[in-house]
VODREN-358250 format. One line per field, with one value per atom (N, C-alpha, C): residue in three letters; atom name; z, x, y. Coordinates in pm, 1 decimal, padded with zeros to 6 digits, m for minus. Each point is the difference from the previous one (the first is absolute). Example, Ala and Ser with C-alpha at 12.3 -4.5 7.8 and 13.67 -1.06 7.14 Angstrom:
2
aa = ala; ala; ala; ser; ser; ser
at = N; CA; C; N; CA; C
up = 00780.0; 00000.0; 00000.0; m00072.0; 00006.0; 00073.0
east = 01319.0; m00089.0; 00090.0; m00035.0; 00082.0; m00077.0
north = m00569.0; 00119.0; 00120.0; 00105.0; 00119.0; 00109.0
***
This chain:
174
aa = met; met; met; thr; thr; thr; glu; glu; glu; asp; asp; asp; arg; arg; arg; pro; pro; pro; val; val; val; asn; asn; asn; ile; ile; ile; leu; leu; leu; phe; phe; phe; leu; leu; leu; cys; cys; cys; thr; thr; thr; gly; gly; gly; asn; asn; asn; ser; ser; ser; ala; ala; ala; arg; arg; arg; ser; ser; ser; ile; ile; ile; met; met; met; ala; ala; ala; glu; glu; glu; ala; ala; ala; ile; ile; ile; met; met; met; asn; asn; asn; arg; arg; arg; ala; ala; ala; ala; ala; ala; met; met; met; gly; gly; gly; lys; lys; lys; phe; phe; phe; lys; lys; lys; gly; gly; gly; tyr; tyr; tyr; ser; ser; ser; ala; ala; ala; gly; gly; gly; ser; ser; ser; met; met; met; pro; pro; pro; lys; lys; lys; gly; gly; gly; gln; gln; gln; val; val; val; his; his; his; pro; pro; pro; leu; leu; leu; ala; ala; ala; ile; ile; ile; asn; asn; asn; leu; leu; leu; leu; leu; leu; asn; asn; asn; lys; lys; lys; leu; leu; leu; asn; asn; asn; tyr; tyr; tyr; asp; asp; asp; thr; thr; thr; ser; ser; ser; val; val; val; leu; leu; leu; arg; arg; arg; ser; ser; ser; lys; lys; lys; ser; ser; ser; trp; trp; trp; glu; glu; glu; glu; glu; glu; phe; phe; phe; ala; ala; ala; ala; ala; ala; pro; pro; pro; gly; gly; gly; ala; ala; ala; pro; pro; pro; val; val; val; met; met; met; asp; asp; asp; phe; phe; phe; val; val; val; phe; phe; phe; thr; thr; thr; val; val; val; cys; cys; cys; asp; asp; asp; asn; asn; asn; ala; ala; ala; ala; ala; ala; asn; asn; asn; glu; glu; glu; val; val; val; cys; cys; cys; pro; pro; pro; ile; ile; ile; trp; trp; trp; pro; pro; pro; gly; gly; gly; gln; gln; gln; pro; pro; pro; met; met; met; ser; ser; ser; ala; ala; ala; his; his; his; trp; trp; trp; gly; gly; gly; val; val; val; pro; pro; pro; asp; asp; asp; pro; pro; pro; val; val; val; glu; glu; glu; ala; ala; ala; glu; glu; glu; gly; gly; gly; asp; asp; asp; ala; ala; ala; ala; ala; ala; gln; gln; gln; lys; lys; lys; ala; ala; ala; leu; leu; leu; ala; ala; ala; phe; phe; phe; ala; ala; ala; asp; asp; asp; thr; thr; thr; tyr; tyr; tyr; arg; arg; arg; met; met; met; leu; leu; leu; asn; asn; asn; asn; asn; asn; arg; arg; arg; ile; ile; ile; gly; gly; gly; ile; ile; ile; phe; phe; phe; thr; thr; thr; ser; ser; ser; leu; leu; leu; pro; pro; pro; leu; leu; leu; lys; lys; lys; ser; ser; ser; leu; leu; leu; asp; asp; asp; ser; ser; ser; leu; leu; leu; ser; ser; ser; leu; leu; leu; gln; gln; gln; lys; lys; lys; his; his; his; leu; leu; leu; his; his; his; asp; asp; asp; ile; ile; ile; gly; gly; gly; arg; arg; arg; thr; thr; thr; lys; lys; lys; ile; ile; ile; asp; asp; asp; val; val; val; thr; thr; thr; pro; pro; pro; glu; glu; glu; arg; arg; arg; ala; ala; ala
at = N; CA; C; N; CA; C; N; CA; C; N; CA; C; N; CA; C; N; CA; C; N; CA; C; N; CA; C; N; CA; C; N; CA; C; N; CA; C; N; CA; C; N; CA; C; N; CA; C; N; CA; C; N; CA; C; N; CA; C; N; CA; C; N; CA; C; N; CA; C; N; CA; C; N; CA; C; N; CA; C; N; CA; C; N; CA; C; N; CA; C; N; CA; C; N; CA; C; N; CA; C; N; CA; C; N; CA; C; N; CA; C; N; CA; C; N; CA; C; N; CA; C; N; CA; C; N; CA; C; N; CA; C; N; CA; C; N; CA; C; N; CA; C; N; CA; C; N; CA; C; N; CA; C; N; CA; C; N; CA; C; N; CA; C; N; CA; C; N; CA; C; N; CA; C; N; CA; C; N; CA; C; N; CA; C; N; CA; C; N; CA; C; N; CA; C; N; CA; C; N; CA; C; N; CA; C; N; CA; C; N; CA; C; N; CA; C; N; CA; C; N; CA; C; N; CA; C; N; CA; C; N; CA; C; N; CA; C; N; CA; C; N; CA; C; N; CA; C; N; CA; C; N; CA; C; N; CA; C; N; CA; C; N; CA; C; N; CA; C; N; CA; C; N; CA; C; N; CA; C; N; CA; C; N; CA; C; N; CA; C; N; CA; C; N; CA; C; N; CA; C; N; CA; C; N; CA; C; N; CA; C; N; CA; C; N; CA; C; N; CA; C; N; CA; C; N; CA; C; N; CA; C; N; CA; C; N; CA; C; N; CA; C; N; CA; C; N; CA; C; N; CA; C; N; CA; C; N; CA; C; N; CA; C; N; CA; C; N; CA; C; N; CA; C; N; CA; C; N; CA; C; N; CA; C; N; CA; C; N; CA; C; N; CA; C; N; CA; C; N; CA; C; N; CA; C; N; CA; C; N; CA; C; N; CA; C; N; CA; C; N; CA; C; N; CA; C; N; CA; C; N; CA; C; N; CA; C; N; CA; C; N; CA; C; N; CA; C; N; CA; C; N; CA; C; N; CA; C; N; CA; C; N; CA; C; N; CA; C; N; CA; C; N; CA; C; N; CA; C; N; CA; C; N; CA; C; N; CA; C; N; CA; C; N; CA; C; N; CA; C; N; CA; C; N; CA; C; N; CA; C; N; CA; C; N; CA; C; N; CA; C; N; CA; C; N; CA; C; N; CA; C; N; CA; C; N; CA; C; N; CA; C; N; CA; C; N; CA; C; N; CA; C; N; CA; C; N; CA; C; N; CA; C; N; CA; C; N; CA; C; N; CA; C; N; CA; C; N; CA; C; N; CA; C; N; CA; C; N; CA; C; N; CA; C; N; CA; C; N; CA; C; N; CA; C; N; CA; C
up = 14812.0; m00135.5; m00024.6; m00110.3; m00031.6; m00133.8; m00020.4; m00123.9; m00118.0; 00027.6; m00107.3; m00060.7; 00047.3; m00057.7; 00010.2; m00081.9; 00011.9; 00134.6; 00037.5; 00119.7; m00035.0; 00074.4; m00026.9; 00075.2; m00073.6; 00057.2; m00032.7; 00102.2; m00017.6; 00028.0; m00096.8; 00015.0; 00028.7; 00109.0; 00042.1; m00010.1; m00040.9; m00002.0; 00024.5; 00025.5; 00026.3; m00124.8; m00110.9; m00118.8; m00098.5; 00010.2; m00093.3; m00144.5; m00032.6; m00137.0; m00065.5; 00078.1; m00059.1; 00063.7; 00121.6; 00060.1; 00017.5; 00064.5; 00024.0; m00130.4; m00095.1; m00132.1; m00070.1; 00002.8; m00062.4; 00068.6; 00132.8; 00073.7; m00039.7; m00013.7; m00043.6; m00136.7; m00093.0; m00135.0; 00002.3; 00074.2; 00008.9; 00059.6; 00110.7; 00065.7; m00094.1; m00072.0; m00086.6; m00117.8; m00043.7; m00106.2; 00058.3; 00115.9; 00062.2; 00058.7; 00023.6; 00074.5; m00066.2; m00127.7; m00075.1; 00065.2; 00040.7; 00057.7; 00147.4; 00056.7; 00141.7; 00091.2; m00048.6; 00077.1; m00079.9; 00071.9; m00064.2; 00071.4; m00074.5; 00057.6; m00015.2; 00101.4; 00001.5; 00053.6; m00022.1; 00058.5; 00040.1; 00096.1; 00046.5; 00075.9; 00029.3; 00074.2; 00106.7; 00100.4; 00106.6; m00049.1; m00091.4; m00061.9; m00149.4; m00072.9; m00140.8; m00083.7; m00091.7; m00090.5; m00101.6; m00025.0; m00097.2; m00140.3; m00020.4; m00129.8; 00020.6; m00090.4; 00004.5; m00062.6; 00061.4; m00049.7; m00142.4; m00091.7; m00140.3; m00018.2; 00082.5; m00013.7; 00044.2; 00095.0; 00039.4; m00114.4; m00058.7; m00114.1; m00116.2; m00027.1; m00109.8; 00017.6; 00119.7; 00027.9; m00013.1; 00060.8; m00006.1; m00143.5; m00078.7; m00141.0; m00075.0; 00026.2; m00065.6; 00035.3; 00119.7; 00046.1; m00033.7; m00084.9; m00050.3; 00105.8; 00096.9; 00097.4; m00055.5; 00038.1; m00032.6; 00101.6; m00042.9; 00091.3; m00004.6; m00084.0; m00016.4; 00126.7; 00086.6; 00121.0; 00122.2; m00014.2; 00113.9; 00024.5; 00127.8; 00037.3; 00144.3; 00029.5; 00134.7; 00080.1; 00117.5; 00078.6; 00150.2; 00077.5; 00145.1; 00063.2; 00110.4; 00073.0; 00062.0; 00015.4; 00055.6; m00087.7; m00129.3; m00093.7; 00042.5; 00062.2; 00037.7; 00143.8; 00073.7; 00135.6; 00002.4; m00114.6; m00009.7; m00010.0; 00040.5; m00015.5; m00146.7; m00021.5; m00135.0; m00070.0; 00062.9; m00058.7; 00008.9; m00089.9; 00010.2; 00136.5; 00057.2; 00128.0; m00027.9; 00069.0; m00020.1; 00091.3; m00056.5; 00076.8; 00050.2; m00078.4; 00034.6; m00035.7; 00083.5; m00027.0; 00019.3; m00107.0; 00005.3; m00026.9; 00089.7; m00026.0; m00075.5; m00102.7; m00080.7; 00011.4; 00087.8; 00027.8; 00149.7; 00045.6; 00143.1; 00058.2; m00075.3; 00051.2; 00029.7; m00093.4; 00020.6; 00116.0; 00021.2; 00109.5; 00135.0; 00008.0; 00126.6; 00018.1; m00098.5; 00009.3; 00064.7; 00056.5; 00057.9; m00114.5; m00024.1; m00109.7; 00044.7; m00096.6; 00034.4; 00058.3; 00062.4; 00047.8; m00120.0; m00031.4; m00116.5; 00040.2; m00069.7; 00028.0; m00018.2; 00087.6; m00010.5; 00063.6; 00054.3; 00066.3; m00081.9; m00114.0; m00083.8; 00067.1; m00042.7; 00045.6; m00069.7; 00067.4; m00060.5; 00023.5; m00084.6; 00013.2; m00072.3; 00035.2; m00065.2; m00096.5; m00128.2; m00105.2; m00062.8; 00079.7; m00049.1; m00107.6; m00102.3; m00106.8; m00026.3; m00050.7; m00027.0; m00099.0; 00018.8; m00086.4; m00128.4; m00114.4; m00124.6; m00043.4; 00048.8; m00033.6; 00051.0; 00107.1; 00059.8; m00063.9; m00099.0; m00066.0; m00067.5; 00010.4; m00063.8; m00115.0; m00088.8; m00112.2; m00131.7; m00103.6; m00133.3; m00020.9; m00117.3; m00030.1; 00016.1; m00041.5; 00011.2; 00145.9; 00084.5; 00142.0; 00068.3; m00037.7; 00056.6; m00046.6; m00126.7; m00052.3; 00070.4; 00028.4; 00071.1; 00140.8; 00066.6; 00134.5; m00004.6; m00101.6; m00013.1; m00029.5; m00084.4; m00032.0; 00124.2; 00082.0; 00123.6; 00094.9; 00015.6; 00086.3; m00051.1; m00130.4; m00060.7; 00033.3; m00015.4; 00026.6; 00146.4; 00091.1; 00141.9; 00029.0; m00050.4; 00023.1; m00067.4; m00120.8; m00073.1; 00074.8; 00055.6; 00076.0; 00124.6; 00075.2; 00124.1; m00029.3; m00103.4; m00035.0; m00047.5; m00072.8; m00041.4; 00118.9; 00101.1; 00121.5; 00068.4; 00012.3; 00066.3; m00071.4; m00132.1; m00073.7; m00000.4; 00035.7; 00006.3; 00139.9; 00097.4; 00135.1; 00000.9; 00077.4; 00013.3; 00103.1; m00038.8; 00093.4; 00082.4; m00063.2; 00069.9; 00104.0; m00012.4; 00094.3; 00110.5; m00001.5; 00103.6; 00107.6; 00126.2; 00106.8; 00002.9; 00071.9; 00001.0; 00041.0; 00103.7; 00046.3; m00102.9; m00060.8; m00102.8; m00120.1; m00040.9; m00114.7; 00028.0; 00119.2; 00033.5; m00002.5; 00046.7; m00004.3; m00144.5; m00086.1; m00141.8; m00061.3; 00029.1; m00055.2; 00044.6; 00127.1; 00053.6; m00067.2; m00014.3; m00062.6; m00145.7; m00071.8; m00139.4; m00006.7; 00092.5; 00002.7; 00031.3; 00058.3; 00031.4; m00103.6; m00104.7; m00104.8; m00066.2; 00002.7; m00065.7; m00141.7; m00092.0; m00140.2; m00063.0; m00055.0; m00067.6; m00135.3; m00014.0; m00123.6; m00085.6; 00046.6; m00076.1; m00100.4; m00129.3; m00097.6; 00008.7; m00032.5; m00004.1; m00105.0; 00032.7; m00094.2; m00044.4; m00128.1; m00052.9; 00007.1
east = 19102.0; m00015.3; 00104.2; 00065.1; 00103.6; m00027.3; 00064.4; m00016.6; 00068.9; 00103.3; 00082.5; m00051.6; m00112.1; m00056.2; m00152.3; m00065.5; m00146.7; m00041.2; m00124.1; m00058.7; m00030.8; 00058.5; m00017.7; m00119.1; m00086.2; m00120.7; m00003.3; m00020.0; m00010.5; m00143.7; m00060.4; m00134.5; 00013.3; m00062.0; 00010.3; m00131.9; 00009.8; m00111.8; 00057.4; m00082.8; 00050.9; 00064.0; m00074.2; 00049.1; 00077.4; m00008.7; 00066.3; m00022.4; m00129.0; m00031.5; m00104.2; m00070.2; m00104.6; m00004.4; m00057.6; m00022.7; 00127.8; 00100.1; 00123.2; 00072.7; m00008.4; 00060.6; m00068.2; m00134.8; m00072.1; 00034.2; 00009.7; 00034.1; 00139.6; 00094.5; 00134.5; m00005.4; m00072.0; m00010.0; m00068.0; m00109.8; m00073.0; 00089.9; 00067.3; 00085.6; 00108.9; 00061.3; 00110.3; m00046.8; m00122.8; m00052.8; m00039.8; m00063.7; m00047.2; 00115.0; 00112.0; 00110.2; 00066.7; 00014.8; 00068.5; 00133.2; 00075.4; 00132.2; 00002.0; m00113.3; m00008.1; m00003.7; m00061.9; m00015.3; 00054.5; 00038.9; 00039.9; m00074.3; m00083.5; m00078.8; 00068.9; m00016.7; 00049.7; m00112.3; 00011.3; m00097.1; 00070.3; m00062.0; 00056.0; m00108.0; 00029.6; m00093.7; 00068.4; m00077.0; 00053.4; 00017.3; m00087.0; 00008.9; m00028.1; 00095.0; m00024.7; m00034.7; m00092.5; m00043.9; 00108.0; 00091.6; 00104.3; m00034.4; m00123.2; m00039.6; m00113.5; m00006.1; m00107.1; m00123.2; m00115.0; m00124.5; m00026.0; m00034.6; m00023.4; m00106.6; m00105.2; m00102.7; 00051.2; 00092.4; 00061.4; 00086.2; 00079.3; 00084.7; m00087.1; m00105.6; m00089.7; m00060.7; m00051.4; m00059.9; 00103.2; 00115.9; 00102.7; 00046.7; 00011.5; 00036.3; m00106.1; m00128.2; m00109.1; 00003.6; 00051.1; 00008.0; 00135.8; 00075.0; 00129.8; 00108.0; 00002.2; 00109.0; 00111.5; 00123.0; 00113.6; 00000.4; m00034.8; m00005.5; 00127.0; 00094.4; 00121.6; 00084.9; m00013.6; 00081.8; m00070.2; m00125.1; m00077.0; 00031.0; 00023.5; 00025.6; m00043.3; m00038.4; m00039.0; 00127.1; 00012.8; 00122.0; m00029.4; 00095.0; m00014.2; 00034.3; m00070.5; 00029.9; 00138.0; 00057.9; 00134.7; 00102.5; m00030.4; 00086.8; 00018.2; m00102.4; 00003.5; 00046.5; 00022.4; 00052.4; 00148.7; 00054.1; 00139.9; 00093.2; 00124.2; 00097.9; 00009.9; 00009.8; 00011.8; m00132.5; m00109.6; m00132.3; m00032.5; m00086.5; m00040.8; m00065.0; 00027.3; m00060.3; m00142.1; m00096.6; m00140.5; m00040.5; m00079.2; m00055.6; m00140.3; m00072.0; m00134.7; m00015.9; m00075.3; m00035.5; m00150.5; m00069.7; m00145.2; m00038.0; m00078.8; m00055.4; m00130.5; m00020.8; m00121.2; m00089.6; 00038.4; m00088.3; m00004.2; m00112.4; m00018.2; 00096.6; 00035.0; 00093.7; 00135.7; 00054.3; 00131.3; m00002.7; m00112.5; m00010.8; 00013.1; m00036.4; 00003.2; 00125.5; 00089.2; 00123.2; 00109.5; 00097.4; 00114.1; 00094.9; 00015.7; 00085.2; 00145.9; 00088.7; 00141.2; 00020.0; 00112.8; 00035.6; 00051.5; m00067.0; 00038.6; 00103.8; 00112.6; 00099.1; m00062.3; 00034.7; m00049.3; m00135.4; m00061.7; m00130.1; m00101.5; m00042.7; m00096.6; m00136.3; m00076.7; m00138.8; m00078.6; m00101.5; m00078.3; m00148.5; m00078.3; m00145.5; m00056.9; m00122.2; m00070.1; m00102.2; 00015.0; m00091.5; m00066.5; m00059.8; m00057.8; m00105.9; 00009.9; m00100.5; m00030.6; m00119.5; m00035.8; 00098.0; 00022.3; 00091.3; m00072.3; 00037.2; m00067.5; 00027.1; 00107.6; 00033.8; m00108.4; m00066.7; m00103.3; m00137.6; m00009.2; m00129.1; m00050.6; m00129.9; m00062.9; m00086.5; m00032.5; m00085.6; 00070.6; m00058.7; 00057.4; 00117.3; 00059.5; 00118.3; m00028.2; m00119.3; m00034.3; m00010.9; m00058.2; m00013.3; 00137.0; 00088.1; 00135.3; 00076.5; m00012.7; 00066.2; m00052.5; m00131.5; m00059.2; 00058.1; 00022.9; 00058.8; 00139.5; 00078.5; 00132.6; m00011.1; m00095.3; m00020.3; m00044.6; m00087.2; m00044.6; 00118.2; 00083.7; 00117.5; 00092.7; 00020.1; 00083.6; m00055.1; m00130.0; m00059.9; 00017.3; m00018.8; 00017.7; 00143.3; 00095.2; 00140.8; 00038.1; m00045.9; 00031.1; m00052.7; m00120.6; m00057.9; 00083.6; 00034.1; 00076.4; 00139.1; 00062.8; 00133.8; m00008.3; m00105.8; m00019.7; m00014.0; m00074.3; m00014.5; 00135.8; 00071.8; 00130.8; 00098.3; 00009.1; 00099.2; m00033.9; m00123.7; m00036.4; 00020.1; 00038.4; 00024.3; 00123.1; m00004.4; 00118.4; 00096.6; 00070.1; 00081.7; 00096.6; 00063.3; 00101.5; m00058.6; m00127.2; m00058.3; m00081.8; m00008.5; m00076.9; 00093.0; m00039.1; 00077.5; m00033.3; 00077.8; m00014.8; m00139.0; m00056.1; m00132.0; m00107.6; 00005.7; m00098.2; 00013.6; 00123.7; 00023.3; m00051.1; 00027.5; m00046.8; m00152.0; m00067.2; m00145.9; m00049.4; 00062.6; m00037.2; 00018.2; 00111.5; 00026.4; m00106.9; m00035.9; m00103.7; m00134.5; m00032.3; m00127.4; m00007.8; 00110.4; 00001.6; m00038.5; 00051.9; m00030.5; m00144.9; m00069.9; m00142.3; m00089.7; 00058.6; m00077.5; m00091.7; m00127.9; m00098.2; m00018.5; 00013.0; m00011.6; m00103.6; m00105.1; m00102.1; 00055.8; 00021.8; 00059.8; m00100.3; m00123.0; m00101.5; m00064.3; 00015.8; m00058.9; m00152.6; m00059.0; m00145.4; m00053.5; m00101.2; m00061.1; m00135.6; m00024.5; m00125.7; m00111.1
north = 18915.5; 00047.9; 00108.0; m00013.6; 00096.6; 00065.3; 00112.7; 00074.9; m00067.3; m00081.8; m00053.9; m00130.7; m00048.9; m00122.6; 00003.9; m00081.9; m00007.2; m00059.1; 00022.0; m00059.8; m00145.5; m00093.7; m00142.8; m00056.0; m00071.1; m00058.7; m00148.0; m00083.3; m00144.8; m00042.1; m00068.2; m00054.8; m00148.8; m00044.1; m00139.0; m00073.2; m00125.0; m00091.0; m00139.3; m00095.2; m00133.5; m00059.9; m00007.2; m00069.7; 00084.3; 00132.6; 00091.0; m00043.5; m00020.4; m00040.8; 00090.0; 00082.9; 00083.4; 00138.8; 00011.2; 00132.6; 00081.0; m00057.4; 00075.3; 00030.1; m00090.9; 00021.3; 00117.4; 00002.1; 00111.1; 00131.4; m00000.1; 00121.5; 00049.9; m00090.6; 00038.0; 00068.6; m00059.5; 00056.7; 00137.2; 00010.5; 00127.0; 00108.5; m00032.3; 00098.0; 00048.4; m00090.3; 00040.7; 00084.1; m00017.2; 00086.3; 00135.1; 00000.2; 00124.2; 00082.2; m00063.9; 00059.2; 00119.4; m00004.3; 00105.2; 00036.8; m00102.9; 00020.2; 00034.7; 00032.3; 00038.7; m00123.5; m00107.8; m00123.2; m00117.8; m00105.3; m00125.4; m00112.1; m00072.3; m00108.0; m00133.8; m00082.7; m00137.7; m00087.2; m00131.6; m00092.4; m00128.0; m00069.3; m00126.5; m00076.4; m00125.7; m00083.0; m00082.7; m00038.4; m00084.9; m00143.4; m00042.7; m00132.1; 00016.7; 00059.3; 00032.3; m00121.7; 00020.5; m00106.3; m00036.2; 00092.6; m00026.1; 00046.2; 00040.8; 00055.7; 00099.1; 00095.8; 00098.9; m00064.3; 00022.7; m00058.9; 00048.9; m00090.7; 00039.0; 00108.0; 00000.4; 00103.2; 00138.2; 00002.2; 00127.5; 00052.6; m00086.4; 00039.2; 00045.6; m00074.1; 00032.9; 00139.4; 00028.2; 00129.8; 00111.7; m00018.2; 00103.7; 00024.3; m00106.7; 00016.3; 00080.3; m00029.6; 00074.0; 00148.2; 00030.9; 00138.8; 00063.1; m00067.2; 00049.5; 00016.4; m00089.8; m00003.5; m00087.4; 00030.7; m00085.6; m00113.4; m00118.9; m00114.6; m00084.2; 00037.9; m00081.0; m00004.6; 00099.9; 00005.7; m00060.3; m00038.4; m00051.6; m00146.7; m00032.4; m00138.7; m00022.4; m00122.5; m00038.2; m00028.1; 00065.8; m00013.5; 00003.2; m00048.2; m00005.6; 00134.3; 00029.1; 00122.6; m00003.6; m00118.5; m00010.9; 00071.8; 00010.7; 00071.4; 00145.7; 00057.2; 00140.8; 00021.8; m00107.8; 00009.7; m00034.2; m00040.2; m00042.2; 00120.6; m00017.8; 00108.5; 00041.8; 00130.0; 00052.0; 00026.0; m00039.3; 00024.3; 00148.1; 00048.7; 00140.7; 00026.0; 00113.9; 00038.2; 00048.0; m00059.5; 00034.7; 00115.7; 00089.3; 00110.1; m00034.2; m00082.4; m00042.3; m00146.9; m00073.0; m00139.1; m00012.0; m00042.1; m00014.4; m00144.3; m00058.9; m00132.0; 00019.5; m00082.5; 00012.7; m00122.6; m00093.7; m00113.5; m00022.9; m00052.5; m00019.8; m00101.5; m00104.0; m00100.1; 00061.9; 00077.0; 00061.2; 00098.9; 00065.3; 00097.2; m00068.4; m00126.2; m00073.4; m00083.9; 00002.0; m00077.8; 00083.3; m00068.4; 00068.2; 00034.2; 00128.4; 00046.3; 00002.9; m00005.5; 00019.6; 00140.0; 00021.0; 00132.9; 00077.8; 00109.1; 00079.1; 00103.7; 00002.1; 00104.5; 00138.2; 00092.0; 00136.7; 00023.4; m00101.9; 00011.1; 00079.7; m00055.1; 00071.2; 00011.3; 00100.2; 00011.7; m00109.6; m00051.3; m00108.1; 00021.3; m00065.7; 00003.1; m00121.1; m00033.7; m00110.4; 00057.2; m00035.8; 00044.0; m00121.1; m00086.5; m00124.0; 00018.8; m00081.3; m00006.0; m00147.2; m00030.2; m00139.9; m00064.5; m00128.6; m00075.0; m00039.5; 00056.9; m00035.2; m00144.2; m00057.3; m00139.2; m00094.2; 00038.6; m00084.7; 00018.8; 00085.8; 00024.4; m00126.8; m00019.0; m00115.6; 00047.8; m00090.9; 00034.2; m00023.3; 00057.5; m00018.8; 00096.4; m00004.9; 00080.9; 00149.2; 00044.8; 00141.7; 00042.8; m00082.9; 00033.1; 00005.0; m00090.8; 00000.6; 00123.9; 00035.0; 00120.0; 00124.6; 00003.8; 00112.9; 00011.2; m00112.4; 00002.1; 00063.0; m00032.3; 00059.8; 00149.2; 00039.0; 00141.1; 00078.0; m00059.9; 00064.8; 00021.6; m00101.3; 00010.5; 00109.4; 00002.6; 00103.4; 00139.2; 00020.4; 00131.4; 00041.5; m00094.3; 00031.4; 00042.8; m00078.1; 00032.2; 00131.5; 00020.0; 00122.5; 00122.4; m00010.5; 00110.7; 00028.3; m00102.3; 00019.0; 00055.9; m00050.5; 00048.5; 00145.3; 00033.8; 00138.4; 00094.0; m00042.8; 00080.7; 00014.8; m00111.6; 00002.0; 00093.2; m00011.9; 00079.6; 00149.3; 00034.5; 00142.2; 00059.1; m00082.8; 00052.1; 00091.0; 00106.2; 00086.1; m00060.9; m00105.6; m00077.6; 00085.5; 00096.5; 00079.7; 00094.0; 00033.9; 00095.3; m00067.2; m00133.9; m00069.3; m00055.1; 00016.2; m00061.8; m00148.9; m00078.4; m00145.5; m00046.9; 00061.1; m00043.0; 00030.4; 00116.9; 00035.5; m00092.2; m00024.5; m00086.6; m00140.8; m00053.6; m00134.2; m00007.0; 00104.5; 00003.1; m00000.8; 00079.0; 00001.2; m00139.4; m00064.8; m00133.7; m00099.0; 00007.0; m00088.0; 00029.0; 00127.6; 00038.2; m00044.8; 00007.4; m00045.8; m00147.2; m00078.3; m00142.9; m00030.2; 00096.1; m00018.6; 00065.0; 00056.3; 00064.9; m00101.0; 00028.5; m00086.9; 00049.0; m00091.3; 00035.9; m00090.8; 00060.2; m00079.2; m00042.7; m00129.2; m00049.5; m00075.3; m00008.1; m00070.4; 00095.1; m00026.0; 00090.5; m00001.1; 00113.3; 00008.9; m00096.0; m00069.3; m00095.3; 00055.8; 00000.5; 00055.0; m00103.0
***
């Protein structure tokens, strides 16, 4: 991490169509110039899931720059150097990742795949909203860490703990 550029964070998922895309959008809004979020997948779907786009649009995110892409794009020469790489799905966490230039710190922040939600349109939309809340909470915790004052071991422990953060996303029912 250097003073002359934002801290680069890559969010990985298998399909890069929902969770990692939402994390990229959240990070870039929360970043305020301090962080730059990216996303990619090991087997990208080639398009962002419509319910992810719909939710992000409702929350006033700029979705025009979001696209499903391969993680190989970020392992290629000339790609931005990543400071952190976070997997947000269990499949990507178990895959052999490319060698990332600069040896970024990594952690697994798995969240349920909203694409796999069953039920009617409202239940599927709720699954995307729940995923968004989980990612937003974890990214909020991460962006509030005093990165410059933590040693590598302490920082790695914090990253691991963030990924284990339990967040109740089920609204109270009357």
